[in-house]
C-alpha positions in Angstrom: 31.7 19.0 8.4 32.3 17.3 11.8 28.9 18.5 13.1 27.2 17.0 10.0 29.0 13.7 10.5 28.0 13.7 14.2 24.3 14.3 13.2 24.5 11.4 10.7 26.0 9.2 13.4 23.2 10.2 15.8 20.6 9.3 13.3 22.1 5.8 12.8 22.2 5.3 16.6 18.6 6.4 16.9 17.6 3.9 14.2 19.5 1.0 15.8 16.8 -0.1 18.4 14.1 0.0 15.7 16.2 -2.1 13.3 16.7 -4.6 16.1 13.0 -4.5 17.0 11.7 -5.1 13.4 14.5 -7.4 12.2 13.0 -10.5 10.4 9.5 -9.0 10.7 7.2 -8.4 7.7 6.0 -4.9 6.8 3.4 -4.5 4.0 3.5 -1.2 2.2 0.7 0.0 -0.1 2.2 2.4 -2.7 0.2 4.7 -5.0 -0.9 8.2 -5.8 1.6 11.1 -6.3 4.5 9.1 -4.8 4.4 6.9 -7.9 4.5 9.9 -10.3 7.1 12.2 -8.9 10.6 11.0 -9.8 12.0 12.3 -6.5 9.3 10.6 -4.4 9.5 7.5 -6.5 13.2 7.2 -5.8 12.8 7.9 -2.1 10.2 5.1 -1.7 12.4 2.6 -3.5 15.4 3.6 -1.5 13.5 3.2 1.8 12.3 -0.3 0.8 15.8 -1.4 -0.2 17.3 -0.1 3.0 14.7 -2.0 5.0 15.6 -5.2 3.1 19.4 -4.6 3.7 18.8 -4.3 7.5 16.8 -7.5 7.6 13.2 -6.1 7.6 11.0 -7.9 5.0 9.2 -5.2 3.1 6.3 -6.3 0.8 5.2 -3.7 -1.7 1.6 -3.7 -2.9 0.9 -1.1 -5.6 -1.9 0.5 -7.4 -1.6 2.5 -10.6 -4.8 4.5 -11.1 -3.1 7.4 -12.8 -1.2 5.1 -15.2 -4.5 3.3 -16.1 -6.2 6.6 -16.8 -3.3 7.6 -19.0 -3.5 4.4 -21.0 -7.3 4.6 -21.3 -6.9 8.2 -22.6 -4.4 7.1 -25.2 -6.7 4.3 -26.4 -9.7 6.7 -26.6 -11.5 4.9 -23.8 -13.6 6.6 -21.1 -12.6 6.5 -17.4 -15.9 6.0 -15.7 -16.4 5.9 -11.9 -19.4 4.7 -10.0 -19.6 5.7 -6.3 -15.9 6.3 -6.3 -15.0 3.0 -7.9 -13.7 2.5 -11.4 -16.3 0.9 -13.6 -14.4 -2.0 -15.2 -15.9 -3.5 -18.3 -14.1 -6.3 -20.2 -12.0 -4.0 -22.3 -11.1 -1.8 -19.3 -10.2 -4.9 -17.3 -7.8 -5.9 -20.1 -6.1 -2.5 -19.8 -6.0 -2.6 -16.0 -4.4 -6.0 -16.0 -1.9 -5.0 -18.7 -0.9 -1.8 -17.0 -0.8 -3.0 -13.4 0.7 -6.5 -13.9 2.8 -5.4 -16.8 4.3 -2.0 -17.0 3.8 -0.6 -13.5 4.8 -3.8 -11.8 7.9 -4.5 -13.9 9.0 -0.8 -13.8 9.0 -1.1 -10.0 10.9 -4.3 -10.0 13.5 -3.0 -12.5 14.0 0.2 -10.4 14.6 -1.8 -7.2 17.1 -4.1 -8.9 18.9 -1.1 -10.6 19.3 0.5 -7.2 20.8 -2.6 -5.7 17.8 -4.4 -4.2 16.4 -7.7 -5.2 12.7 -8.0 -6.1 10.3 -10.3 -7.8 7.0 -9.1 -9.4 3.7 -10.8 -8.7 0.0 -10.2 -9.1 -3.0 -11.6 -7.4 -3.3 -14.2 -10.2 0.0 -15.9 -9.3 -0.6 -18.8 -7.0 -4.2 -17.6 -6.6 -2.7 -15.0 -4.2 -5.9 -13.0 -4.2 -9.2 -14.8 -4.8 -12.2 -12.6 -5.4 -15.8 -12.6 -6.5 -17.8 -9.9 -8.4 -18.5 -7.0 -6.1 -22.1 -6.6 -5.0 -22.6 -3.7 -2.6 -26.4 -4.2 -2.5 -27.0 -0.8 -4.0 -28.3 -2.0 -7.4 -25.2 -0.6 -9.2 -23.1 -2.5 -11.6 -19.4 -2.1 -11.1 -18.3 -4.5 -13.8 -15.2 -6.5 -13.2 -14.5 -5.1 -9.8 -14.0 -7.7 -7.1 -14.2 -8.3 -3.4 -11.3 -10.4 -2.0 -12.7 -13.5 -0.3 -9.4 -15.3 0.3 -5.7 -14.7 0.4 -3.2 -17.5 -0.3 0.1 -16.0 0.8 2.4 -19.0 0.0 3.9 -17.5 -3.1 4.7 -14.3 -1.2 6.3 -16.2 1.7 8.4 -18.1 -0.8 9.7 -14.9 -2.3 10.4 -13.5 1.2 12.3 -16.7 2.2 14.7 -16.1 -0.6 15.3 -12.6 0.6 13.6 -10.9 -2.4 11.2 -8.0 -2.1 7.7 -9.1 -3.3 6.2 -6.4 -5.6 2.5 -7.1 -6.0 -0.1 -5.8 -8.4 -3.7 -5.8 -7.2 -5.5 -7.9 -9.8 -7.3 -10.9 -8.4 -8.3 -14.4 -9.5 -12.0 -14.7 -10.1 -13.6 -17.7 -8.3 -17.1 -17.1 -9.6 -16.3 -16.5 -13.3 -13.5 -17.1 -15.8 -12.0 -13.6 -15.3 -9.6 -11.5 -13.4 -11.0 -8.8 -11.1 -9.8 -5.3 -10.3 -9.6 -5.0 -6.5 -8.9 -2.1 -4.2 -5.2 -1.8 -3.4 -5.7 -0.6 0.2 -8.0 -3.6 0.9 -5.6 -6.0 -0.8 -2.7 -4.7 1.2 -4.6 -5.0 4.5 -5.8 -8.6 3.7 -2.3 -9.6 2.7 -0.9 -8.1 5.9 -3.3 -10.2 7.9 -2.4 -13.4 6.0 1.3 -12.8 6.4 0.9 -12.0 10.2 2.7 -8.7 9.4 4.2 -6.5 12.1 3.0 -3.3 10.2 0.7 -2.1 7.4 1.7 1.2 5.9 -0.7 3.0 3.5 1.1 5.8 1.5 -1.5 8.5 0.7 -1.6 12.1 -0.5 -2.3 13.6 2.9 -0.4 14.0 6.2 -2.7 11.4 7.8 -5.9 11.9 9.8 -6.4 15.6 10.4 -8.6 17.0 13.1 -9.2 20.1 10.8 -9.4 19.3 7.1 -6.6 20.8 5.2 -4.6 21.8 8.3 -1.5 19.6 8.6 -0.8 21.1 12.0 -3.8 19.3 13.4 -2.5 15.8 12.5 -3.7 13.1 14.9 -0.6 11.0 15.5 -2.2 8.0 17.2 -5.7 6.6 17.1 -6.9 3.5 18.9 -9.2 1.3 16.9 -11.9 1.9 19.5 -11.8 5.6 18.7 -12.6 5.3 15.0 -16.4 5.3 15.2 -16.3 8.5 17.3 -14.1 10.3 14.9 -16.4 9.3 12.0 -19.4 10.6 14.0 -17.5 14.0 14.3 -16.7 13.9 10.6 -13.0 14.0 11.4 -12.6 10.7 9.6 -14.6 11.4 6.5 -14.7 11.1 2.7 -11.8 9.1 1.2 -10.2 8.7 4.6 -13.0 6.4 5.8 -12.0 3.4 3.7 -8.3 3.8 4.5 -9.0 4.0 8.3 -11.4 1.0 8.0 -8.7 -1.0 6.2 -6.3 -0.2 9.1 -9.0 -1.3 11.6 -9.6 -4.5 9.8 -5.9 -5.2 9.7 -5.6 -4.6 13.5 -8.6 -6.9 14.1 -6.9 -9.5 12.0 -3.7 -9.5 14.1 -1.5 -6.9 12.5 0.3 -5.1 15.3 0.4 -1.5 14.0 -1.0 0.3 11.0 0.1 3.7 9.6 -1.3 6.2 7.2 1.6 8.3 5.8 2.0 11.1 3.4 3.7 9.7 0.3 4.6 13.2 -0.7 7.2 13.5 2.0 10.5 12.0 0.9 11.5 9.0 3.1 8.4 9.0 5.2 8.6 5.2 5.5 12.0 5.5 7.2 11.0 8.4 9.3 8.0 6.4 10.6 9.9 3.1 11.2 13.3 4.1 12.3 13.1 7.4 14.2 11.6 8.6 17.5 9.6 11.3 15.7 7.5 9.1 13.4 5.3 10.4 10.7 1.6 10.4 9.8 -1.1 8.7 11.8 -0.7 5.4 13.6 -3.8 3.2 14.2 -3.5 0.5 16.7 
């Protein structure tokens, strides 16, 4: 028992300089994938965020909800259709996306944080025109429906929530500036753009992989640190490939916009946020 207590004390001592370093700083965390579905992982993420709040670090939670959207579309007998990896979003689908993300998913997250002793306020990109977007045009001749590109972030509403010591929980639906509609926007991109607007210390993307791997599928080949100037070379070697490309590019954009550090973490590892932020070991891939 004494040795266990000593180990716990050492863990707290190890965390102290990191708590001091990040006190009163903003950390934007994008949350999605399996970490939202598994009850164990769900609880671990929420506990991490509450602990950060309690030690004076301002966590901002940006969430997706693709699996929940798929589930609701299935229940309604509606097709989940994807074009070049993006969810085709017609008017009916957009109504479902908005209802699921801004309603159930967002409020479930807020409720869980509050029940576990934190303080949170739910927002979406429509509130205070937080995310302004226009219809996506990738120049490839494809129609993506009500999928948008963020063209402006107005962070005032988030800053107000932070100033009252609440955790902002943000659903990634955007205010349309080119039409009377809401737009479905990519959650990684939204998190990166918000991190820039908030002058965040860190951007953390929770994913379903260890991070950037030198050999696909081999977690032992995790690349722990990548300079932004190394990214193009890693893409040329197909080390950064497939679905990892947009995540790494989001991190690079955040760094270029003034965010000090970005991280791609495995959301399947319980407490990966705390391991990354408050220990010497760290977790996942840091891009700087």
